[in-house]
FIKEBA-483657 format. One line per field, with one value per residue (C-alpha): residue number from 1; residue in three letters; x, y, z. Coordinates in pm, whole numbers, plus 50000, padded with zeros to 5 digits. Example, Ala and Ser with C-alpha at 12.3 -4.5 7.8 and 13.67 -1.06 7.14 Angstrom:
<rs>
num: 1	2 .
residuo: ALA	SER .
x: 51230	51367 .
y: 49550	49894 .
z: 50780	50714 .
</rs>
This chain:
<rs>
num: 1	2	3	4	5	6	7	8	9	10	11	12	13	14	15	16	17	18	19	20	21	22	23	24	25	26	27	28	29	30	31	32	33	34	35	36	37	38	39	40	41	42	43	44	45	46	47	48	49	50	51	52	53	54	55	56	57	58	59	60	61	62	63	64	65	66	67	68	69	70	71	72	73	74	75	76	77	78	79	80	81	82	83	84	85	86	87	88	89	90	91	92	93	94	95	96	97	98	99	100	101	102	103	104	105	106	107	108	109	110	111	112	113	114	115	116	117	118	119	120	121	122	123	124	125	126	127	128	129	130	131	132	133	134	135	136	137	138	139	140	141	142	143	144	145	146	147	148	149	150	151	152	153	154	155	156	157	158	159	160	161	162	163	164	165	166	167	168	169	170	171	172	173	174	175	176	177	178	179	180	181	182	183	184	185	186	187	188	189	190	191	192	193	194	195	196	197	198	199	200	201	202	203	204	205	206	207	208	209	210	211	212	213	214	215	216	217	218	219	220	221	222	223	224	225	226	227	228	229	230	231	232	233	234	235	236	237	238	239	240	241	242	243	244	245	246	247	248	249	250	251	252	253	254	255	256	257	258	259	260	261	262	263	264	265	266	267	268	269	270	271	272	273	274	275	276	277	278	279	280	281	282	283	284	285	286	287	288	289	290	291	292	293	294	295	296	297	298	299	300	301	302	303	304	305	306	307	308	309	310	311	312	313	314	315	316	317	318	319	320	321	322	323	324	325	326	327	328	329	330	331	332	333	334	335	336	337	338	339	340	341	342	343	344	345	346	347	348	349	350	351	352	353	354	355	356	357	358	359	360	361	362	363	364	365	366	367	368	369	370	371	372	373	374	375	376	377	378	379	380	381	382	383	384	385	386	387	388	389	390	391	392	393	394	395	396	397	398	399	400	401	402	403	404	405	406	407	408	409	410	411	412	413	414	415	416	417	418	419	420	421	422	423	424	425	426	427	428	429	430	431	432	433	434	435	436	437	438	439	440	441	442	443	444	445	446	447	448	449	450	451	452	453	454	455	456	457	458	459	460	461	462	463	464	465	466	467	468	469	470	471	472	473	474	475	476	477	478	479	480	481	482	483	484	485	486	487	488	489	490	491	492	493	494	495	496	497	498	499	500	501	502	503	504	505	506	507	508	509	510	511	512	513	514	515	516	517	518	519	520	521	522	523	524	525	526	527	528	529	530	531	532	533	534	535	536	537	538	539	540	541	542	543	544	545	546	547	548	549	550	551	552	553	554	555	556	557	558	559	560	561	562	563	564	565	566	567	568	569	570	571	572	573	574	575	576	577	578	579	580	581	582	583	584	585	586	587	588	589	590	591	592	593	594	595	596	597	598	599	600	601	602	603	604	605	606	607	608	609	610	611	612	613	614	615	616	617	618	619 .
residuo: MET	GLU	SER	GLY	LEU	THR	LEU	THR	ASN	ASP	MET	ARG	LEU	VAL	LEU	GLY	LEU	VAL	GLY	PHE	THR	MET	ALA	MET	PHE	LEU	PHE	GLU	ARG	ILE	ARG	ALA	ASP	LEU	VAL	ALA	LEU	VAL	VAL	LEU	VAL	ILE	LEU	GLY	ILE	THR	GLY	LEU	ILE	PRO	PRO	GLU	GLU	ILE	PHE	SER	GLY	PHE	SER	GLY	ASN	ALA	VAL	MET	SER	ILE	MET	ALA	THR	MET	ILE	LEU	GLY	ALA	GLY	LEU	ASP	ARG	THR	GLY	ALA	LEU	ASN	ARG	LEU	ALA	GLY	TRP	LEU	LEU	ARG	ARG	GLY	HIS	GLY	LYS	GLU	GLN	ARG	LEU	LEU	THR	LEU	THR	THR	LEU	ILE	ALA	GLY	LEU	ASN	SER	SER	PHE	MET	GLN	ASN	PRO	SER	VAL	MET	ALA	LEU	TYR	LEU	PRO	VAL	ALA	ALA	ARG	LEU	SER	SER	ARG	SER	GLY	LEU	ALA	MET	SER	ARG	LEU	LEU	LEU	PRO	LEU	ALA	ALA	ALA	ILE	VAL	MET	GLY	ALA	ALA	LEU	THR	MET	VAL	GLY	ASN	SER	PRO	LEU	ILE	LEU	LEU	ASN	ASP	LEU	LEU	VAL	SER	ALA	ASN	ASN	ASN	LEU	PRO	SER	GLY	MET	ALA	THR	LEU	GLU	GLN	LEU	PRO	MET	PHE	ALA	PRO	ALA	PRO	VAL	GLY	VAL	VAL	LEU	LEU	ALA	ALA	SER	LEU	LEU	TYR	PHE	ARG	PHE	TYR	GLY	ASN	ARG	LYS	LEU	ALA	GLU	LEU	GLU	ASP	GLY	GLY	GLY	GLU	ASN	VAL	THR	PRO	ALA	ARG	THR	GLU	SER	TYR	PHE	ALA	ARG	THR	TYR	GLY	ILE	GLU	GLY	ASP	VAL	PHE	GLU	LEU	VAL	VAL	SER	ALA	GLU	SER	PRO	LEU	VAL	GLY	MET	SER	VAL	ALA	GLU	ALA	GLU	SER	MET	HIS	ASP	ALA	PRO	LEU	LEU	LEU	ALA	LEU	LYS	SER	GLY	ASN	ASP	THR	ARG	LEU	ALA	PRO	PRO	ALA	ASP	MET	ARG	ILE	TRP	VAL	GLY	SER	VAL	LEU	GLY	VAL	MET	GLY	PRO	ARG	GLN	GLN	VAL	HIS	ASP	PHE	ALA	GLN	ASN	HIS	PHE	LEU	ARG	MET	SER	SER	ARG	LEU	ARG	ASN	LEU	GLY	ASP	LEU	PHE	ASN	PRO	ALA	ARG	ALA	GLY	ILE	SER	GLU	ALA	VAL	VAL	PRO	PRO	THR	SER	ARG	PHE	ILE	GLY	LYS	SER	ALA	ARG	GLU	LEU	ARG	LEU	ARG	GLN	GLN	ALA	GLY	ILE	SER	LEU	LEU	ALA	ILE	ASN	ARG	ASP	LYS	GLN	VAL	ILE	ARG	ASP	ASP	VAL	ARG	SER	THR	THR	LEU	ARG	ALA	GLY	ASP	MET	LEU	VAL	PHE	HIS	SER	ILE	TRP	GLN	ASP	LEU	ALA	ARG	ALA	ALA	GLU	SER	ARG	ASP	PHE	ALA	VAL	VAL	THR	ASP	TYR	PRO	LYS	GLY	GLU	GLN	ARG	PRO	HIS	LYS	PHE	LYS	LEU	ALA	MET	GLY	ILE	PHE	ALA	ILE	THR	ILE	VAL	ILE	ALA	LEU	THR	GLY	LYS	LEU	PRO	VAL	ALA	LEU	THR	LEU	MET	THR	GLY	VAL	ALA	GLY	MET	LEU	LEU	ALA	GLY	VAL	LEU	LYS	MET	ASP	GLU	ALA	TYR	ALA	ALA	ILE	ASN	TRP	LYS	THR	VAL	PHE	LEU	THR	ALA	GLY	LEU	ILE	PRO	LEU	GLY	TRP	ALA	MET	ASP	SER	SER	GLY	ALA	ALA	ALA	TRP	VAL	ALA	GLY	HIS	THR	LEU	ASP	LYS	LEU	PRO	ASP	GLY	MET	PRO	PRO	TRP	ALA	LEU	GLN	ILE	VAL	LEU	ALA	ILE	LEU	THR	THR	ALA	PHE	SER	LEU	VAL	ILE	SER	HIS	VAL	GLY	ALA	THR	ILE	VAL	MET	VAL	PRO	ILE	ALA	ILE	ASN	LEU	ALA	LEU	ALA	VAL	GLY	GLY	ASN	PRO	THR	ALA	PHE	ALA	LEU	ILE	ALA	ALA	LEU	SER	ALA	SER	ASN	ASN	LEU	MET	THR	ALA	SER	ASN	PRO	VAL	MET	SER	MET	ILE	THR	GLY	PRO	ALA	ASN	TYR	SER	ALA	ARG	GLU	LEU	TRP	ARG	VAL	GLY	ALA	PRO	LEU	SER	LEU	ILE	TYR	THR	VAL	VAL	ALA	VAL	THR	VAL	VAL	ASN	LEU	MET	PHE	TRP	GLY	ALA	ARG .
x: 47501	47508	47187	46999	47031	46838	46896	46691	46590	46818	47107	47038	47075	47368	47550	47412	47575	47907	47885	47816	48116	48332	48251	48270	48635	48728	48599	48646	48328	48271	48568	48611	48492	48175	48089	48099	47889	47629	47663	47646	47310	47156	47225	47037	46748	46644	46703	46982	47166	46956	46954	47079	47384	47452	47700	47878	48172	48296	48322	48477	48797	48911	48874	49030	49311	49349	49363	49603	49836	49810	49872	50172	50334	50326	50475	50768	50796	50791	51079	51300	51338	51342	51620	51822	51735	51846	52183	52199	52137	52414	52682	52569	52584	52958	52906	52798	52489	52349	52414	52244	51925	51908	51934	51699	51414	51470	51382	51109	50948	50973	50792	50539	50415	50294	50209	49962	50164	50094	50213	50515	50583	50508	50780	51044	51016	51266	51464	51492	51589	51864	51991	51968	52127	52410	52487	52411	52188	51919	51530	51420	51670	51524	51164	51025	51230	51136	50754	50784	50931	50649	50378	50514	50629	50292	50170	50414	50123	49711	49760	50020	49758	49380	49276	49441	49282	48938	49001	48901	48570	48487	48570	48339	48050	48055	47988	47619	47567	47761	47596	47440	47724	48012	48280	48308	48574	48805	48975	49357	49611	49867	50127	49908	50038	50405	50520	50380	50504	50851	50883	50725	50983	51263	51128	51102	51470	51581	51367	51566	51883	51904	51647	51460	51754	51903	51562	51549	51891	51825	51512	51746	52010	51731	51691	51469	51573	51768	51549	51739	51526	51759	51793	52021	52008	52138	51862	51572	51698	51765	51437	51181	51366	51369	51710	51894	51932	51714	51718	51560	51330	51264	50941	50940	50680	50690	50647	50353	50337	50214	49865	49895	49804	50072	49865	49844	50222	50317	50097	50298	50506	50838	50782	51038	50925	50762	50851	50852	50705	50789	50506	50601	50620	50473	50698	50577	50725	50454	50253	49895	49764	49553	49838	49897	50233	50294	50561	50906	50765	51063	51003	51181	51201	51399	51513	51815	52000	51924	51556	51510	51736	51513	51168	51320	51423	51113	50872	51098	51207	51562	51737	51984	52144	52231	51920	51936	51562	51472	51813	51650	51371	51570	51825	51840	51807	51493	51325	51376	51262	51112	50915	50590	50390	49998	49887	49528	49380	49442	49189	49405	49292	49046	49123	49394	49631	49425	49087	49326	49479	49794	49999	49737	49629	49967	50260	50347	50411	50358	50641	50578	50387	50591	50303	50346	50702	50585	50651	50377	50492	50240	49938	50040	49802	49509	49593	49361	49579	49573	49693	50066	50161	50480	50432	50743	50707	50900	50816	50961	51026	50811	50519	50598	50593	50288	50129	50252	50069	49743	49885	49738	50088	50399	50722	50972	51270	51482	51441	51467	51144	50880	50888	51055	51088	51399	51409	51132	51283	51380	51043	50857	51060	50995	50614	50602	50819	50575	50281	50436	50499	50137	50050	50254	50176	49823	49450	49352	49196	49454	49262	49276	49645	49725	49522	49703	50020	49861	49733	50102	50231	49991	50044	50405	50400	50543	50235	49955	49597	49553	49864	49707	49358	49553	49770	49430	49330	48970	48925	49063	48853	48512	48596	48662	48398	48153	48223	48232	47848	47864	48091	47832	47529	47745	47714	47374	47205	47337	47519	47855	47731	47557	47872	48064	47836	47863	48205	48240	48002	48235	48553	48658	48488	48734	48952	49194	49161	49505	49425	49094	49278	49520	49201	49071	49425	49433	49069	49134	49426	49265	48941	49214	49360	49008	48806	49089	49255	48972	48672	48843	48877	48491	48373	48596	48662	48272	48312	48631	48470	48190	48407	48573	48254	48167	48454	48540	48818	48922	48744	48975	49292	49061	48983	49343	49444	49222	49319	49681	49596	49385	49736	49914	49900	50304	50205	49953	49887	49571	49767	49838	50187	50278	50098	50327	50656	50562	50638	50932	51123	50940	50817	50579	50326	50489	50803	50571	50415	50753	50927	50608	50427	50687	50678	50306	50312	50566	50359	50044	50269	50418	50079	49895	50190	50283	49902	49861	50153	50027	49684	49810	49579	49322	48967 .
y: 48627	49019	49053	48826	49056	49361	49595	49490	49682	49435	49498	49908	49878	49692	49904	50195	50047	50031	50392	50497	50297	50444	50800	50764	50619	50889	51204	51019	51206	50852	50637	50313	50060	50257	50266	49880	49857	50094	49867	49529	49657	49775	49438	49295	49485	49496	49116	49111	48879	48633	48783	48470	48476	48861	48830	48519	48725	48780	48400	48333	48205	48564	48720	48438	48427	48808	48778	48508	48665	48960	48755	48546	48855	48992	48669	48691	49072	48975	48750	49021	48858	49177	49322	49010	49039	49398	49331	49020	49252	49494	49240	49065	49415	49482	49855	49846	50034	49823	49488	49621	49759	49430	49207	49428	49452	49056	48939	49196	49055	48709	48823	48978	48627	48532	48834	49128	49406	49702	49482	49394	49769	49858	49594	49722	50080	50071	49813	50076	50337	50128	50056	50436	50563	50326	50321	50661	50524	50793	50676	50795	50572	50278	50307	50302	49978	49805	49884	49782	49454	49404	49475	49233	48948	48931	48738	48446	48323	48340	48501	48760	49038	49110	49051	48730	48628	48721	48565	48210	48315	48514	48182	47966	48211	48242	47862	47949	48145	47951	47801	47477	47200	47429	47270	47397	47636	47499	47736	47786	47631	47817	47869	47879	48225	48178	48170	48512	48650	48502	48673	49015	49014	48949	49224	49501	49400	49445	49763	49954	49795	49940	50213	50325	50390	50630	50808	50831	50952	51228	51329	51320	51539	51774	51898	51646	51621	51299	51174	50937	50866	50850	51018	51268	51638	51766	51542	51690	52034	52029	51880	52018	52288	52132	52212	52288	52125	52040	52265	52256	52570	52620	52835	53117	53272	53576	53385	53466	53073	53005	52826	52802	52476	52350	52393	52796	52803	52630	52877	53178	53375	53240	52936	52647	52311	52198	51807	51741	51875	51783	51942	51776	51421	51385	51416	51349	51316	51442	51588	51633	51960	52035	51992	52308	52463	52570	52750	52520	52317	52191	52252	52034	52242	52210	52483	52721	52824	53220	53135	52963	53194	53484	53311	53223	53570	53735	53510	53480	53129	52994	52820	52532	52331	52062	51788	51759	51676	51533	51366	50998	51117	51251	50958	50842	50495	50562	50879	51056	51189	50976	50974	50778	50759	50756	50459	50467	50228	50458	50580	50911	51042	51306	51403	51618	51544	51734	51539	51198	51321	51189	51319	51192	50892	50768	51013	51128	51463	51575	51822	51855	51733	51672	51660	51660	51818	52109	52131	52206	52339	52627	52476	52150	51983	52138	52012	51726	51452	51296	50957	50948	51213	51181	51262	51361	51248	51322	50990	50753	50441	50214	50431	50478	50101	50044	50317	50168	49864	50014	49997	50362	50484	50290	50412	50466	50543	50243	50277	50034	49814	49681	49341	49145	48696	48665	48322	48218	48297	47931	47812	48080	48014	47629	47673	47901	47651	47350	47579	47669	47283	47187	47455	47298	46923	46923	46936	47159	47516	47794	47995	47644	47614	47961	47937	47642	47821	48113	47859	47686	48020	48125	47775	47831	48168	48330	48594	48636	48618	48999	49064	48866	49064	49390	49266	49225	49553	49541	49820	49583	49301	49518	49686	49323	49160	49412	49431	49081	49034	49327	49097	48844	49057	49158	48785	48664	48965	48947	49291	49174	48982	49297	49495	49224	49214	49595	49607	49337	49569	49842	49667	49577	49254	48973	49083	48805	48694	48805	49164	49134	49072	49338	49576	49388	49423	49822	49869	49696	49883	50218	50128	50029	50392	50501	50236	50041	49731	49533	49732	49684	49276	49243	49450	49333	48954	48874	49091	48903	48581	48662	48824	48502	48326	48545	48498	48121	48227	48056	48192	48118	48274	48624	48625	48587	48856	49078	48993	49066	49372	49510	49531	49697	50064	50172	50561	50689	50708	50486	50202	50124	50040	50370	50576	50469	50559	50887	51072	50882	50907	51280	51164	51415	51283	51370	51152	50841	50872	50911	50610	50408	50417	50233	49980	49932	49881	49635	49460	49418	49265	49006	48933	48893	48696	48441	48373	48303	48042	47892	47830	47720	47465	47486	47643 .
z: 47041	47044	46819	47053	47389	47460	47756	48044	48342	48562	48315	48358	48729	48738	48462	48682	48985	48799	48684	49036	49161	48905	48950	49344	49330	49071	49282	49640	49764	49963	50061	49886	50122	50243	49800	49826	50118	49971	49604	49815	50004	49653	49491	49787	49819	49457	49464	49193	49377	49610	49994	50131	49904	49928	50204	50079	49956	50325	50331	49979	49915	49777	50098	50295	50083	50114	50509	50527	50309	50522	50851	50718	50594	50954	51096	50872	50979	51360	51313	51188	50840	50665	50873	50784	50425	50442	50589	50336	50020	50160	50216	49859	49688	49755	49729	49351	49283	48988	49171	49485	49299	49082	49409	49606	49322	49240	49576	49666	49314	49456	49790	49638	49492	49866	49993	49933	49726	49956	50250	50064	50001	50357	50470	50206	50273	50593	50384	50120	50357	50522	50206	50095	50399	50439	50034	49937	49665	49646	49716	49377	49210	49442	49491	49139	49027	49365	49329	48984	49053	49344	49092	48837	49089	49234	48903	49000	49189	49225	49583	49507	49434	49476	49101	49083	49418	49302	48949	49085	49251	48953	48712	48941	48943	48567	48512	48637	48289	48036	47748	47747	47624	47756	47935	48315	48367	48625	48911	48840	49057	49291	49051	48713	48617	48702	48340	48304	48634	48540	48205	48384	48637	48395	48166	48482	48576	48226	48162	48481	48395	48021	48022	48358	48557	48294	48307	48675	48706	48436	48655	48981	48800	48693	49050	49219	49600	49703	49990	50203	50504	50790	51152	51065	51134	50787	50599	50809	50800	50407	50336	50601	50743	51058	51234	51545	51908	52161	52457	52807	52911	53268	53320	53569	53776	53544	53248	53027	52956	53293	53292	52893	52711	52511	52203	52302	52366	52038	51829	51976	51743	51674	51911	51860	51818	52145	52182	52556	52881	53244	53522	53852	53812	53485	53210	52854	52488	52268	52514	52456	52345	52637	52902	53095	53174	53537	53731	53727	53420	53190	52817	52574	52254	51939	51702	51631	51906	51845	51782	52120	52286	52185	52258	52572	52715	52519	52774	53070	53041	53166	52884	52940	52640	52905	52923	53309	53334	52976	52896	52892	52677	52391	52408	52019	52107	52280	52081	51770	51428	51174	50857	50726	50419	50439	50249	50059	50314	50621	50825	50873	50515	50553	50921	51067	51335	51606	51534	51545	51863	51793	52058	52343	52164	52022	52211	51848	51764	51392	51282	50912	50619	50245	50021	49611	49693	49934	50274	50538	50857	50966	51132	51049	51282	51149	50781	50665	50570	50227	50078	50005	50232	50393	50757	50971	51352	51647	51913	52138	51916	52089	52066	51716	51660	51869	51668	51333	51401	51292	50933	50912	50810	50706	50850	50617	50825	50979	51375	51666	51640	51902	52009	51768	51782	51591	51787	51591	51263	51143	51269	51076	50757	50793	50873	50535	50352	50458	50320	49991	49936	50014	49764	49486	49579	49759	49630	49903	49812	49797	50102	50307	50246	50324	50650	50724	50758	50973	51194	51217	51307	51591	51726	51726	51880	51585	51610	51885	51810	51850	51632	51370	51388	51372	51060	50855	50691	50741	50484	50194	50339	50296	49975	49811	49985	49918	49532	49472	49394	49136	48957	48976	48899	48573	48488	48594	48462	48107	48167	48067	47759	47654	47696	47527	47239	47187	47211	46930	46731	46756	46664	46294	46151	46144	46430	46582	46916	47026	46910	47091	47392	47356	47347	47675	47828	47758	47836	48178	48232	48202	48412	48689	48684	48782	49007	49140	49070	49253	49090	48755	48782	48946	48592	48335	48423	48337	48010	47923	47951	47725	47456	47484	47406	47125	46932	47018	47242	47546	47830	48093	47901	47826	48212	48315	48093	48237	48600	48520	48349	48641	48817	48542	48672	48693	48606	48866	49252	49219	49263	49620	49574	49363	49618	49916	49693	49573	49896	50004	49674	49576	49241	49058	48849	48534	48651	48722	48361	48193	48340	48419	48104	47878	48142	48140	47775	47786	48092	47843	47545	47783	47943	47627	47457	47741	47819	47471	47482	47782	47641	47296	47129	47443	47341 .
</rs>
């Protein structure tokens, strides 16, 4: 096959686009969804994909399935299913660390089989926080096993993660370029990869039971901070230096603060944290930076008593530890301090709190940022935010819940949520169970089955339509739909066949198919570290199919190994799930590699072995 292929201009262009995509994802000069859009436009303008087909990715089964899993997950969350789960896990754990760990990771792994991995992680962060604060189990001991189980459990179904969702569309598109007489590649049913998922999830549980937990304990003993998110003064004082009580400061006529804006006041030397302001009838928690301070204004500030006392004396402010004016605002049942992590899909990335106008737009004060074990307190509102940052907020809980719906940050702290619908819990679970039964027994496409469940939840009032729209992460949708045509172009231009042929040329003659599959799995894993799991799938699945054709292997088996391996990133923050836990658990890059790399090797061996057993005897 390889000797008959010469490098054409179309192939060069497609491979150039792959190289461009890899470079942009690696150096992050342009955000990922914009890169996908640029690639999409170039493919259409150059005619590599016919203009009438270029936007088909947006209406494809893959994108519809991704949107449906996001909405179904939001519906289950609205009913308080995760809060119930946390209580159940605590009761079943009986205070025993190992039992609690095993139960939590197992249930999370099962949940990830029908929801997008980052969504599952976002839902489980508050559950982990509650378990941690009540059991005393450090977050560093809990979150890595949890993330690993979520990644492994996603292989139980074809909708657990984006690579497997994309796989069916890529298999169908590959049929256009198969050799004549070759049997058509069929789409895989919903639970086709279940044997792989079961073994992977079991391997993850056993790995942490007999090795990983011990390694995490060693890292913890080596001086790592036990981050246990909870609304406790001692925790925030120890971790962020945020300490002291809340005081009221009344502004006198002689005070230099009169006429100043909030931003000017809080930038003064030795100023305490300014959390609230009452001017006339206008009382604000997290007051906007441009709100003015006048005679008689009441400032709600937080800090050590002596610091606040000195600030009040130096600036002619009357200090009171009794909250006569702002008591309702600072009621712990209504407001408090929380932590949130910035996911890789957030629009906050590359912007500062000042640019985002968090106080004015969302009623949230940013107090500190925890980044790579460094706490940023000085000029925190001007600091540009990155993926994985831990943000410390002070806000009214309802404002926090409303802002969290945007999915621009995932709240780690367990706090009183916004509108929940616990009375719809049984209805939501019933609809979800029916959806799974249809997927198991029916002949409907996966995307249509999942959308049936979405329609059921909307009609039953589990979710409102606007909440369903808010549950969709449009960055993920654009990234996926924009890159899908690149996979088609890899196939139709012959670039995938050319790469497959040259790969075989470089490998020893007579290499058995299983050894070639291990090379394919490792190469796909390496790609996923650089260009994300979606990019790795789109580039590597067409190459995997062509490798199989060249050596007489089963194209579907090779393609499935590539799709599974695209999610096999348990050691770097380029995996969306891993990036969400590095901040809350305070992991360093070295710690992730030490614990995650051996598990990734196990993942490769399990995926290749089980897929070969599944396709034993089939071409």
